[in-house]
Structures are given as structure tokens and as C-alpha cells.
ZADO-1210 file (C-alpha; in nm, 4 decimals, padded with zeros to 6 digits):
<atoms>
<atom x="16.4593" y="04.6477" z="10.2733" code="UNK" pos="1"/>
<atom x="16.6336" y="04.9512" z="10.1252" code="UNK" pos="2"/>
<atom x="16.4950" y="04.8790" z="09.7778" code="UNK" pos="3"/>
<atom x="16.1915" y="05.1105" z="09.8074" code="UNK" pos="4"/>
<atom x="16.4118" y="05.4040" z="09.9069" code="UNK" pos="5"/>
<atom x="16.6634" y="05.3256" z="09.6321" code="UNK" pos="6"/>
<atom x="16.3905" y="05.3234" z="09.3680" code="UNK" pos="7"/>
<atom x="16.1841" y="05.6204" z="09.4832" code="UNK" pos="8"/>
<atom x="16.4802" y="05.8477" z="09.5550" code="UNK" pos="9"/>
<atom x="16.6816" y="05.7337" z="09.2529" code="UNK" pos="10"/>
<atom x="16.4081" y="05.7273" z="08.9881" code="UNK" pos="11"/>
<atom x="16.0925" y="05.8926" z="09.1197" code="UNK" pos="12"/>
<atom x="15.9036" y="05.5718" z="09.0412" code="UNK" pos="13"/>
<atom x="15.6542" y="05.4860" z="09.3139" code="UNK" pos="14"/>
<atom x="15.5280" y="05.1465" z="09.1988" code="UNK" pos="15"/>
<atom x="15.7550" y="04.8586" z="09.2987" code="UNK" pos="16"/>
<atom x="15.7926" y="04.4935" z="09.2065" code="UNK" pos="17"/>
<atom x="16.0094" y="04.2238" z="09.3637" code="UNK" pos="18"/>
<atom x="16.1857" y="03.8999" z="09.2680" code="UNK" pos="19"/>
<atom x="16.1989" y="03.6020" z="09.5015" code="UNK" pos="20"/>
<atom x="16.5540" y="03.5278" z="09.3939" code="UNK" pos="21"/>
<atom x="16.6652" y="03.8266" z="09.5996" code="UNK" pos="22"/>
<atom x="16.4866" y="03.7088" z="09.9144" code="UNK" pos="23"/>
<atom x="16.4426" y="03.3314" z="09.9014" code="UNK" pos="24"/>
<atom x="16.5254" y="03.3080" z="10.2707" code="UNK" pos="25"/>
<atom x="16.2389" y="03.5423" z="10.3623" code="UNK" pos="26"/>
<atom x="15.9590" y="03.3056" z="10.2557" code="UNK" pos="27"/>
<atom x="15.7039" y="03.2830" z="10.5350" code="UNK" pos="28"/>
<atom x="15.8607" y="03.5636" z="10.7412" code="UNK" pos="29"/>
<atom x="15.5623" y="03.7919" z="10.7898" code="UNK" pos="30"/>
<atom x="15.7565" y="04.0471" z="10.9941" code="UNK" pos="31"/>
<atom x="15.9951" y="04.1075" z="10.7035" code="UNK" pos="32"/>
<atom x="15.7148" y="04.1845" z="10.4593" code="UNK" pos="33"/>
<atom x="15.5327" y="04.3981" z="10.7144" code="UNK" pos="34"/>
<atom x="15.8487" y="04.6073" z="10.7480" code="UNK" pos="35"/>
<atom x="15.8826" y="04.6243" z="10.3688" code="UNK" pos="36"/>
<atom x="15.5209" y="04.7363" z="10.3428" code="UNK" pos="37"/>
<atom x="15.5793" y="05.0034" z="10.6088" code="UNK" pos="38"/>
<atom x="15.8777" y="05.1396" z="10.4200" code="UNK" pos="39"/>
<atom x="15.6826" y="05.1637" z="10.0949" code="UNK" pos="40"/>
<atom x="15.3923" y="05.3316" z="10.2752" code="UNK" pos="41"/>
<atom x="15.6271" y="05.5821" z="10.4403" code="UNK" pos="42"/>
<atom x="15.7566" y="05.6785" z="10.0949" code="UNK" pos="43"/>
<atom x="15.4085" y="05.7136" z="09.9483" code="UNK" pos="44"/>
<atom x="15.4874" y="05.4210" z="09.7197" code="UNK" pos="45"/>
<atom x="15.2911" y="05.1050" z="09.6411" code="UNK" pos="46"/>
<atom x="15.3769" y="04.7445" z="09.5618" code="UNK" pos="47"/>
<atom x="15.2541" y="04.5697" z="09.2485" code="UNK" pos="48"/>
<atom x="15.3933" y="04.2197" z="09.2055" code="UNK" pos="49"/>
<atom x="15.6332" y="03.9479" z="09.3192" code="UNK" pos="50"/>
<atom x="15.8098" y="03.7572" z="09.0425" code="UNK" pos="51"/>
<atom x="15.8571" y="03.3968" z="09.1544" code="UNK" pos="52"/>
<atom x="16.1075" y="03.1327" z="09.0545" code="UNK" pos="53"/>
<atom x="15.9816" y="02.8363" z="08.8485" code="UNK" pos="54"/>
<atom x="16.0921" y="02.5360" z="09.0580" code="UNK" pos="55"/>
<atom x="15.9145" y="02.3079" z="09.1241" code="UNK" pos="56"/>
<atom x="15.7499" y="02.3385" z="08.7823" code="UNK" pos="57"/>
<atom x="15.3851" y="02.4392" z="08.7810" code="UNK" pos="58"/>
<atom x="15.3500" y="02.2768" z="08.4377" code="UNK" pos="59"/>
<atom x="15.5221" y="01.9485" z="08.5216" code="UNK" pos="60"/>
<atom x="15.3722" y="01.6320" z="08.3689" code="UNK" pos="61"/>
<atom x="15.3811" y="01.4903" z="08.7230" code="UNK" pos="62"/>
<atom x="15.0726" y="01.6014" z="08.9211" code="UNK" pos="63"/>
<atom x="15.2611" y="01.5651" z="09.2501" code="UNK" pos="64"/>
<atom x="15.5226" y="01.8143" z="09.1319" code="UNK" pos="65"/>
<atom x="15.2483" y="02.0560" z="09.0214" code="UNK" pos="66"/>
<atom x="15.0941" y="02.0230" z="09.3682" code="UNK" pos="67"/>
<atom x="15.4341" y="02.0895" z="09.5287" code="UNK" pos="68"/>
<atom x="15.4722" y="02.4004" z="09.3114" code="UNK" pos="69"/>
<atom x="15.1390" y="02.5348" z="09.4351" code="UNK" pos="70"/>
<atom x="15.2383" y="02.4783" z="09.7974" code="UNK" pos="71"/>
<atom x="15.5673" y="02.6552" z="09.7276" code="UNK" pos="72"/>
<atom x="15.3812" y="02.9609" z="09.6051" code="UNK" pos="73"/>
<atom x="15.1698" y="02.9928" z="09.9212" code="UNK" pos="74"/>
<atom x="15.4220" y="03.1956" z="10.1256" code="UNK" pos="75"/>
<atom x="15.4715" y="03.4328" z="09.8315" code="UNK" pos="76"/>
<atom x="15.0968" y="03.4764" z="09.7908" code="UNK" pos="77"/>
<atom x="15.0846" y="03.5563" z="10.1624" code="UNK" pos="78"/>
<atom x="15.3690" y="03.8061" z="10.1199" code="UNK" pos="79"/>
<atom x="15.1875" y="03.9621" z="09.8232" code="UNK" pos="80"/>
<atom x="14.8847" y="04.0217" z="10.0431" code="UNK" pos="81"/>
<atom x="15.0949" y="04.1741" z="10.3207" code="UNK" pos="82"/>
<atom x="15.2556" y="04.4068" z="10.0657" code="UNK" pos="83"/>
<atom x="14.9104" y="04.4940" z="09.9295" code="UNK" pos="84"/>
<atom x="15.0304" y="04.3965" z="09.5823" code="UNK" pos="85"/>
<atom x="14.7998" y="04.2397" z="09.3240" code="UNK" pos="86"/>
<atom x="14.9757" y="03.9382" z="09.1736" code="UNK" pos="87"/>
<atom x="15.2624" y="03.6944" z="09.1470" code="UNK" pos="88"/>
<atom x="15.4463" y="03.6092" z="08.8253" code="UNK" pos="89"/>
<atom x="15.4873" y="03.2389" z="08.7497" code="UNK" pos="90"/>
<atom x="15.6547" y="03.0491" z="08.4664" code="UNK" pos="91"/>
<atom x="15.5242" y="02.7655" z="08.2522" code="UNK" pos="92"/>
<atom x="15.8320" y="02.6778" z="08.0478" code="UNK" pos="93"/>
<atom x="15.8964" y="02.3064" z="08.0916" code="UNK" pos="94"/>
<atom x="16.0299" y="02.1004" z="07.8029" code="UNK" pos="95"/>
<atom x="15.8108" y="01.8553" z="07.6174" code="UNK" pos="96"/>
<atom x="15.5525" y="01.8399" z="07.3418" code="UNK" pos="97"/>
<atom x="15.3855" y="02.1799" z="07.3004" code="UNK" pos="98"/>
<atom x="15.0310" y="02.0439" z="07.3118" code="UNK" pos="99"/>
<atom x="15.1005" y="01.8224" z="07.6105" code="UNK" pos="100"/>
<atom x="15.2681" y="02.1065" z="07.7970" code="UNK" pos="101"/>
<atom x="14.9733" y="02.3297" z="07.7189" code="UNK" pos="102"/>
<atom x="14.7524" y="02.0790" z="07.8992" code="UNK" pos="103"/>
<atom x="14.9827" y="02.0594" z="08.2031" code="UNK" pos="104"/>
<atom x="15.0214" y="02.4392" z="08.2154" code="UNK" pos="105"/>
<atom x="14.6453" y="02.4797" z="08.2057" code="UNK" pos="106"/>
<atom x="14.5938" y="02.2291" z="08.4881" code="UNK" pos="107"/>
<atom x="14.8649" y="02.3864" z="08.7039" code="UNK" pos="108"/>
<atom x="14.7450" y="02.7422" z="08.6467" code="UNK" pos="109"/>
<atom x="14.3798" y="02.6611" z="08.7114" code="UNK" pos="110"/>
<atom x="14.4706" y="02.4937" z="09.0406" code="UNK" pos="111"/>
<atom x="14.6969" y="02.7806" z="09.1503" code="UNK" pos="112"/>
<atom x="14.4404" y="03.0431" z="09.0502" code="UNK" pos="113"/>
<atom x="14.1811" y="02.8615" z="09.2602" code="UNK" pos="114"/>
<atom x="14.4114" y="02.8784" z="09.5636" code="UNK" pos="115"/>
<atom x="14.4884" y="03.2454" z="09.4982" code="UNK" pos="116"/>
<atom x="14.1180" y="03.3200" z="09.4720" code="UNK" pos="117"/>
<atom x="13.9853" y="03.1204" z="09.7658" code="UNK" pos="118"/>
<atom x="14.2714" y="03.1447" z="10.0151" code="UNK" pos="119"/>
<atom x="14.4308" y="03.4794" z="09.9292" code="UNK" pos="120"/>
<atom x="14.1462" y="03.7133" z="09.8456" code="UNK" pos="121"/>
<atom x="14.1471" y="03.6844" z="09.4688" code="UNK" pos="122"/>
<atom x="14.5106" y="03.7592" z="09.3899" code="UNK" pos="123"/>
<atom x="14.6077" y="03.7432" z="09.0234" code="UNK" pos="124"/>
<atom x="14.8466" y="03.4907" z="08.8696" code="UNK" pos="125"/>
<atom x="15.0387" y="03.6201" z="08.5682" code="UNK" pos="126"/>
<atom x="15.2403" y="03.4248" z="08.3123" code="UNK" pos="127"/>
<atom x="15.5450" y="03.5786" z="08.1466" code="UNK" pos="128"/>
<atom x="15.6959" y="03.4804" z="07.8144" code="UNK" pos="129"/>
<atom x="16.0015" y="03.3409" z="07.9876" code="UNK" pos="130"/>
<atom x="16.1503" y="03.0411" z="07.8090" code="UNK" pos="131"/>
<atom x="16.0358" y="02.7144" z="07.6584" code="UNK" pos="132"/>
<atom x="15.6998" y="02.7191" z="07.4821" code="UNK" pos="133"/>
<atom x="15.6055" y="03.0371" z="07.6698" code="UNK" pos="134"/>
<atom x="15.8459" y="03.2245" z="07.4421" code="UNK" pos="135"/>
<atom x="15.5725" y="03.1988" z="07.1763" code="UNK" pos="136"/>
<atom x="15.2884" y="03.4452" z="07.2132" code="UNK" pos="137"/>
<atom x="15.0400" y="03.2195" z="07.0339" code="UNK" pos="138"/>
<atom x="15.1100" y="02.9324" z="07.2772" code="UNK" pos="139"/>
<atom x="15.0601" y="03.1588" z="07.5800" code="UNK" pos="140"/>
<atom x="14.7352" y="03.2912" z="07.4293" code="UNK" pos="141"/>
<atom x="14.6083" y="02.9351" z="07.3841" code="UNK" pos="142"/>
<atom x="14.6891" y="02.8569" z="07.7472" code="UNK" pos="143"/>
<atom x="14.5020" y="03.1687" z="07.8625" code="UNK" pos="144"/>
<atom x="14.1966" y="03.0670" z="07.6593" code="UNK" pos="145"/>
<atom x="14.2106" y="02.7190" z="07.8094" code="UNK" pos="146"/>
<atom x="14.2472" y="02.8430" z="08.1687" code="UNK" pos="147"/>
<atom x="13.9697" y="03.1009" z="08.1199" code="UNK" pos="148"/>
<atom x="13.9777" y="03.2529" z="08.4697" code="UNK" pos="149"/>
<atom x="13.9565" y="03.6218" z="08.5559" code="UNK" pos="150"/>
<atom x="14.2522" y="03.6040" z="08.7946" code="UNK" pos="151"/>
<atom x="14.4835" y="03.4428" z="08.5372" code="UNK" pos="152"/>
<atom x="14.6631" y="03.6808" z="08.3049" code="UNK" pos="153"/>
<atom x="14.9851" y="03.7581" z="08.1255" code="UNK" pos="154"/>
<atom x="15.2985" y="03.9655" z="08.1752" code="UNK" pos="155"/>
<atom x="15.4193" y="04.0423" z="07.8207" code="UNK" pos="156"/>
<atom x="15.7938" y="04.1063" z="07.8198" code="UNK" pos="157"/>
<atom x="15.9210" y="04.3087" z="07.5227" code="UNK" pos="158"/>
<atom x="16.2386" y="04.1022" z="07.4801" code="UNK" pos="159"/>
<atom x="16.1794" y="03.7423" z="07.5884" code="UNK" pos="160"/>
<atom x="16.0589" y="03.5992" z="07.2563" code="UNK" pos="161"/>
<atom x="16.3313" y="03.3625" z="07.1414" code="UNK" pos="162"/>
<atom x="16.3136" y="03.3039" z="06.7634" code="UNK" pos="163"/>
<atom x="15.9662" y="03.4603" z="06.7588" code="UNK" pos="164"/>
<atom x="15.8463" y="03.8008" z="06.6372" code="UNK" pos="165"/>
<atom x="15.8343" y="04.0074" z="06.9597" code="UNK" pos="166"/>
<atom x="15.5740" y="04.2512" z="06.8264" code="UNK" pos="167"/>
<atom x="15.3456" y="03.9657" z="06.7258" code="UNK" pos="168"/>
<atom x="15.4054" y="03.7996" z="07.0625" code="UNK" pos="169"/>
<atom x="15.3191" y="04.1068" z="07.2692" code="UNK" pos="170"/>
<atom x="15.0064" y="04.1690" z="07.0605" code="UNK" pos="171"/>
<atom x="14.8944" y="03.8088" z="07.1160" code="UNK" pos="172"/>
<atom x="14.9432" y="03.8350" z="07.4923" code="UNK" pos="173"/>
<atom x="14.7919" y="04.1799" z="07.5484" code="UNK" pos="174"/>
<atom x="14.4249" y="04.0701" z="07.5796" code="UNK" pos="175"/>
<atom x="14.5137" y="03.9052" z="07.9129" code="UNK" pos="176"/>
<atom x="14.7848" y="04.1472" z="08.0306" code="UNK" pos="177"/>
<atom x="14.7733" y="04.2474" z="08.3983" code="UNK" pos="178"/>
<atom x="15.1146" y="04.4233" z="08.3883" code="UNK" pos="179"/>
<atom x="15.3544" y="04.4875" z="08.0988" code="UNK" pos="180"/>
<atom x="15.7332" y="04.4456" z="08.1183" code="UNK" pos="181"/>
<atom x="15.9243" y="04.7065" z="07.9187" code="UNK" pos="182"/>
<atom x="16.2641" y="04.5375" z="07.9189" code="UNK" pos="183"/>
<atom x="16.5610" y="04.7449" z="07.8035" code="UNK" pos="184"/>
<atom x="16.9231" y="04.6413" z="07.7551" code="UNK" pos="185"/>
<atom x="17.1052" y="04.9185" z="07.5688" code="UNK" pos="186"/>
<atom x="17.0444" y="05.2643" z="07.4220" code="UNK" pos="187"/>
<atom x="17.1769" y="05.4616" z="07.1273" code="UNK" pos="188"/>
<atom x="17.2916" y="05.8234" z="07.1384" code="UNK" pos="189"/>
<atom x="16.9307" y="05.9427" z="07.0953" code="UNK" pos="190"/>
<atom x="16.8051" y="05.7404" z="07.3914" code="UNK" pos="191"/>
<atom x="16.6341" y="05.4716" z="07.1847" code="UNK" pos="192"/>
<atom x="16.6533" y="05.1071" z="07.2912" code="UNK" pos="193"/>
<atom x="16.8721" y="04.9265" z="07.0389" code="UNK" pos="194"/>
<atom x="16.7158" y="04.5802" z="07.0570" code="UNK" pos="195"/>
<atom x="16.3459" y="04.6577" z="07.0194" code="UNK" pos="196"/>
<atom x="16.1386" y="04.9467" z="06.8829" code="UNK" pos="197"/>
<atom x="15.9694" y="05.0959" z="07.1899" code="UNK" pos="198"/>
<atom x="15.7436" y="05.3123" z="06.9722" code="UNK" pos="199"/>
<atom x="15.6072" y="05.0101" z="06.7936" code="UNK" pos="200"/>
<atom x="15.5748" y="04.8127" z="07.1180" code="UNK" pos="201"/>
<atom x="15.4038" y="05.0866" z="07.3173" code="UNK" pos="202"/>
<atom x="15.1662" y="05.1543" z="07.0284" code="UNK" pos="203"/>
<atom x="15.0590" y="04.7889" z="07.0509" code="UNK" pos="204"/>
<atom x="15.0149" y="04.8241" z="07.4280" code="UNK" pos="205"/>
<atom x="14.8148" y="05.1469" z="07.3974" code="UNK" pos="206"/>
<atom x="14.5923" y="05.0232" z="07.1146" code="UNK" pos="207"/>
<atom x="14.5056" y="04.7109" z="07.3136" code="UNK" pos="208"/>
<atom x="14.3210" y="04.9299" z="07.5641" code="UNK" pos="209"/>
<atom x="14.5590" y="04.8326" z="07.8449" code="UNK" pos="210"/>
<atom x="14.5468" y="05.0665" z="08.1456" code="UNK" pos="211"/>
<atom x="14.7711" y="04.8930" z="08.3979" code="UNK" pos="212"/>
<atom x="15.1324" y="04.9374" z="08.5050" code="UNK" pos="213"/>
<atom x="15.4245" y="04.9305" z="08.2627" code="UNK" pos="214"/>
<atom x="15.7108" y="04.7780" z="08.4581" code="UNK" pos="215"/>
<atom x="16.0725" y="04.8614" z="08.3832" code="UNK" pos="216"/>
<atom x="16.3288" y="04.5825" z="08.3751" code="UNK" pos="217"/>
<atom x="16.6744" y="04.7094" z="08.2878" code="UNK" pos="218"/>
<atom x="16.8948" y="04.4164" z="08.1926" code="UNK" pos="219"/>
<atom x="17.1887" y="04.6058" z="08.0504" code="UNK" pos="220"/>
<atom x="17.5569" y="04.5680" z="08.1274" code="UNK" pos="221"/>
<atom x="17.8129" y="04.8417" z="08.1585" code="UNK" pos="222"/>
<atom x="17.5611" y="05.0986" z="08.2824" code="UNK" pos="223"/>
<atom x="17.4630" y="05.1823" z="08.6379" code="UNK" pos="224"/>
<atom x="17.1249" y="05.0127" z="08.6925" code="UNK" pos="225"/>
<atom x="16.9557" y="05.3258" z="08.8279" code="UNK" pos="226"/>
<atom x="17.0750" y="05.5183" z="08.5221" code="UNK" pos="227"/>
<atom x="16.9442" y="05.2371" z="08.3028" code="UNK" pos="228"/>
<atom x="16.6047" y="05.2464" z="08.4727" code="UNK" pos="229"/>
<atom x="16.5891" y="05.6235" z="08.4310" code="UNK" pos="230"/>
<atom x="16.6868" y="05.5971" z="08.0630" code="UNK" pos="231"/>
<atom x="16.4064" y="05.3458" z="08.0105" code="UNK" pos="232"/>
<atom x="16.1608" y="05.5673" z="08.1977" code="UNK" pos="233"/>
<atom x="16.2534" y="05.8693" z="07.9833" code="UNK" pos="234"/>
<atom x="16.2024" y="05.6673" z="07.6660" code="UNK" pos="235"/>
<atom x="15.8615" y="05.5366" z="07.7795" code="UNK" pos="236"/>
<atom x="15.7442" y="05.8853" z="07.8801" code="UNK" pos="237"/>
<atom x="15.8661" y="06.0325" z="07.5503" code="UNK" pos="238"/>
<atom x="15.6952" y="05.7689" z="07.3396" code="UNK" pos="239"/>
<atom x="15.3698" y="05.7766" z="07.5350" code="UNK" pos="240"/>
<atom x="15.3574" y="06.1556" z="07.4938" code="UNK" pos="241"/>
<atom x="15.4018" y="06.1107" z="07.1178" code="UNK" pos="242"/>
<atom x="15.1216" y="05.8540" z="07.1103" code="UNK" pos="243"/>
<atom x="14.8752" y="06.0605" z="07.3135" code="UNK" pos="244"/>
</atoms>
């Protein structure tokens, strides 16, 4: 519940996102999310997204497991509405043949998007490059084309492309991007991220025509997380000013 204050006072950022792993026991507790919404409102902040865990798997070959996954997302969709956020992040990263998993991911996402649309006022479902086949931008793009629903989109993460060109991956995912994840892990003496070229990445984001939120995920070690978030924010602001 103190997260909004920590972020706003520590970074000046007024758009917040959440991860279910930090509040698994709050699923279905409307009073908790009403209080969280009140605290964000009191700070003049807003909520954007809840990132959800991936079990049960939405892209399981077993239709009963896919159905269970959808039911498991319902309390988080409800919480998203209470927070006045716009979407939940889901994963489609199960093992198996890439083409077969594409089919299961498409079926699971279409079913979940239907629930989000009909029962929760048209909330968006976003897919992150987050392991398995989803760590390939071309595979995610093919899934998006197959799902073909307005409330299904992507969350391109700058650094989650295992053994795949991250710049190519982000470019492939940008046509469906609802939010972008500018992940940072470490910085050099000049404030540049050492694992990925933020100038090149943000140029791709800008040239795509994207006008949504750029989320900051600081995943570094050995640095205070608020300082890491602020270092990432400074880098984004610097690069975007150069690109304007």
C-alpha cells in the first residue's frame, strides 16, 4: 500500500504498475484495491497495469488448464478495473513445438480477451517477451496476427530476448504495443545502460508511432532500486530529448 508514495516521492513518476507476485494473497479483496486506488488518487498518480504470473498456463495444450488460467485472471481483471488501470500482462511461454504453441497461445488469448471485453469493460491483455517462444519477436508477432483483436497487444521488454536480436524483437512487437518496458540493469560512468543501447531502442519505439507509457523496470543488483529507477528515467528523458 505504500508503493504509490514510495514511487511518487522517490522518483516523481506518477504512472504506476504492479506485479501479482507481491500481492498474491490480495486476489479478490476489493477493499485492498479500493484503498490502493485512493492512495494513488490522493497523490495525483494513476495506475496503468498489473503484471500477472503465468500459472496455470494460458497457452497449455490442455484446454481445461487454459480455462483454469482464464478463471485465475478474473480477480486481477477486477482489481485492474478498481485501480482504473488499462490492462494485465500475461505470459505465453510454455514448452513445445513452436507452431503448436502458437495455436494454443492464440486460443488462450482470444478466450481471455473475450472475457476482458465482455465482463470487464474492454480491458486490454498484453503479452510480454518473457521466456520460451515468446522470447522471439517474430513468434509474438505471428500470435498477434492470429489473435487479431483490438484488446490484445504486446509489452515489448528491451532485455528479454534470449538468443535473439533485441532490436529486431522490439521492432517486430511494436505494431501491437500497448505499453513498453524499458528494462535496465547497470549503467556506465556516463549514465548509459551497459546491456542495451537505449538510443537505438527508443528510436525504434518513437519511429513506430507509439504514444503510450514507457515503463521502467530496474533489475540491477548492487544499486538502491529507487536510484536505479531514477537513473533509467534520466537516460530515457535524455535520449527522448535528443530524438525530438
